[in-house]
C-alpha positions as CSV (number, residue, x, y, z in Angstrom):
1,V,-13.5,23.3,17.5
2,M,-12.2,22.1,14.2
3,T,-11.7,25.7,13.0
4,G,-9.7,26.7,16.1
5,M,-12.7,28.6,17.7
6,T,-11.8,31.9,16.1
7,P,-14.2,34.7,17.2
8,S,-15.9,34.9,13.8
9,V,-16.7,31.2,13.7
10,T,-17.7,31.0,17.3
11,R,-20.0,34.0,16.8
12,A,-21.6,32.5,13.8
13,A,-22.1,29.1,15.6
14,I,-23.7,30.8,18.6
15,M,-26.0,33.0,16.5
16,T,-27.0,30.0,14.3
17,T,-27.7,27.9,17.4
18,L,-29.9,30.6,18.9
19,Y,-31.8,30.9,15.6
20,I,-32.4,27.2,15.4
21,I,-33.5,27.1,19.1
22,G,-35.9,29.9,18.3
23,L,-37.4,28.0,15.4
24,I,-37.8,24.8,17.5
25,I,-39.5,26.6,20.4
26,Q,-41.4,28.9,18.0
27,R,-40.1,32.2,19.2
28,R,-39.3,35.3,17.3
29,H,-35.6,35.7,16.5
30,S,-33.7,38.9,17.1
31,S,-30.4,39.0,15.3
32,I,-29.1,41.9,17.4
33,N,-29.9,40.0,20.6
34,A,-28.2,36.9,19.2
35,L,-25.1,39.0,18.3
36,C,-25.0,40.5,21.8
37,F,-25.4,37.0,23.3
38,A,-22.6,35.6,21.2
39,A,-20.3,38.5,22.3
40,L,-21.3,37.8,26.0
41,I,-20.6,34.1,25.7
42,I,-17.2,34.6,23.9
43,L,-16.1,37.3,26.4
44,L,-17.3,35.2,29.4
45,F,-14.9,32.4,28.4
46,S,-12.1,34.6,27.0
47,P,-12.3,38.3,28.1
48,L,-9.2,39.2,26.2
49,Q,-10.9,38.5,22.9
50,L,-12.3,42.0,23.2
51,Y,-8.9,43.3,22.3
52,S,-8.4,41.0,19.3
53,A,-8.8,42.3,15.8
54,G,-10.7,39.3,14.7
55,F,-13.3,39.7,17.4
56,Q,-13.7,43.4,16.7
57,L,-13.9,43.0,13.0
58,S,-16.3,40.1,13.1
59,F,-18.8,41.8,15.4
60,A,-18.5,45.2,13.8
61,A,-19.1,43.7,10.3
62,V,-22.2,41.8,11.5
63,L,-23.6,44.7,13.5
64,S,-23.2,47.0,10.5
65,I,-24.8,44.5,8.2
66,L,-27.8,44.0,10.6
67,L,-28.2,47.8,11.1
68,F,-27.7,49.1,7.5
69,A,-27.8,46.5,4.7
70,N,-31.6,46.5,4.4
71,R,-31.9,50.3,4.9
72,I,-29.5,51.2,2.1
73,N,-31.0,48.8,-0.4
74,P,-33.0,50.9,-2.9
75,I,-35.0,48.0,-4.2
76,D,-38.4,47.0,-2.8
77,R,-38.5,43.5,-1.3
78,K,-41.4,42.6,-3.6
79,Q,-39.0,42.5,-6.5
80,R,-37.2,39.4,-5.0
81,I,-34.6,38.7,-7.6
82,L,-33.5,42.3,-8.0
83,Y,-33.6,42.8,-4.3
84,Y,-31.4,39.8,-3.7
85,I,-28.9,40.9,-6.2
86,T,-28.7,44.5,-4.8
87,S,-28.6,43.1,-1.3
88,L,-25.2,41.5,-2.1
89,A,-23.7,44.9,-2.8
90,C,-25.5,46.4,0.3
91,V,-24.1,43.7,2.6
92,S,-20.6,44.3,1.2
93,I,-20.9,48.1,1.6
94,S,-22.3,47.8,5.1
95,A,-19.6,45.4,6.3
96,T,-16.7,47.3,4.8
97,L,-17.8,50.7,6.1
98,G,-18.7,49.2,9.5
99,T,-15.2,47.8,9.8
100,A,-13.3,50.7,8.1
101,L,-12.0,52.4,11.2
102,I,-11.0,49.1,12.9
103,S,-9.3,47.9,9.7
104,A,-7.5,51.2,9.3
105,Y,-6.3,51.1,12.9
106,Y,-4.9,47.6,12.6
107,F,-3.8,47.5,9.0
108,H,-3.1,51.2,8.3
109,S,-5.0,51.1,5.0
110,F,-8.4,51.2,3.4
111,P,-9.4,49.4,0.1
112,V,-10.9,51.9,-2.3
113,Y,-12.2,49.4,-4.8
114,F,-13.7,46.9,-2.3
115,L,-17.1,46.9,-3.9
116,I,-15.8,45.9,-7.3
117,G,-13.8,43.0,-5.9
118,N,-16.4,41.9,-3.5
119,I,-19.3,41.8,-6.0
120,L,-17.2,39.8,-8.5
121,V,-16.1,37.3,-5.7
122,I,-19.7,37.0,-4.3
123,F,-20.8,35.1,-7.3
124,M,-18.0,32.5,-6.8
125,L,-18.9,31.8,-3.2
126,P,-21.8,29.5,-3.9
127,I,-19.6,27.3,-6.0
128,I,-16.9,27.2,-3.3
129,I,-19.3,26.5,-0.5
130,G,-21.5,24.1,-2.4
131,G,-18.5,22.3,-3.8
132,G,-16.9,22.0,-0.4
133,V,-20.1,20.5,1.1
134,L,-20.4,18.1,-1.9
135,L,-16.7,17.2,-1.5
136,I,-17.2,16.3,2.2
137,L,-20.3,14.3,1.5
138,L,-18.7,12.3,-1.3
139,E,-15.5,11.7,0.8
140,V,-17.6,10.4,3.7
141,C,-19.4,8.0,1.4
142,G,-16.1,6.8,0.0
143,F,-16.4,8.2,-3.6
144,C,-13.4,9.5,-5.5
145,S,-14.0,13.2,-5.8
146,N,-10.8,14.5,-7.5
147,W,-12.9,16.3,-10.0
148,I,-14.5,18.4,-7.3
149,C,-11.1,19.3,-6.0
150,Y,-10.1,20.5,-9.4
151,M,-13.3,22.5,-9.7
152,L,-12.7,24.1,-6.3
153,D,-9.1,24.9,-7.2
154,F,-10.2,26.5,-10.4
155,A,-12.9,28.6,-8.6
156,Y,-10.4,29.6,-6.0
157,N,-7.9,30.6,-8.6
158,I,-10.6,32.8,-10.2
159,I,-11.1,34.5,-6.8
160,A,-7.4,35.0,-6.4
161,T,-7.1,36.5,-9.8
162,I,-10.0,38.9,-9.1
163,T,-8.4,39.9,-5.8
164,E,-5.0,40.4,-7.3
165,T,-6.3,42.4,-10.3
166,T,-8.5,44.6,-8.1
167,A,-5.6,45.2,-5.7
168,S,-3.2,46.1,-8.6
169,L,-5.5,48.8,-10.0
170,P,-4.1,52.4,-9.6
171,F,-5.0,54.0,-6.2
172,A,-6.5,50.6,-5.0
173,K,-6.0,51.5,-1.4
174,I,-5.3,54.4,0.9
175,N,-2.1,53.6,2.8
176,N,-0.4,55.0,5.9
177,I,-3.5,55.6,8.0
178,Y,-2.4,56.0,11.6
179,F,-4.4,57.0,14.6
180,F,-2.6,58.9,17.4
181,I,-4.4,58.3,20.7
182,L,-3.5,60.6,23.5
């Protein structure tokens, strides 16, 4: 509710809730079933979400991650650290390719260097997420946490610089993609 109940946040909350319920009642978890259930619940309460770019992009990204990310990872799961590192790239590739047509339809472009930017930014996300959680906890406890705000601003500025630099590279995106539907 605090985030405005966007389709991506609602989907994530429903899927996480189903996963936790499955753990509590000791049942196997099916991510695809959870994704379909999340879509059903969202569309039950707001059927027009089906036509929103946010709904389509969120569900297409997660579906493509679930279907392809592990399959395209060339590293065996037994090599945990290397598998984890390569899975970051595989998730990015899966999500971007899974949403490519939808993105091209709505935004009329496709990012060519998405993998470069995403991989660099992925390593900043634990700092942003962990720092955000720490900031909330310290604020709730009444501690002054200005230093965390500065750290998060610095990390965010690094992400913005990476994004701007990647976007400014020559031929960074394919523009003017239009679909003509008869």
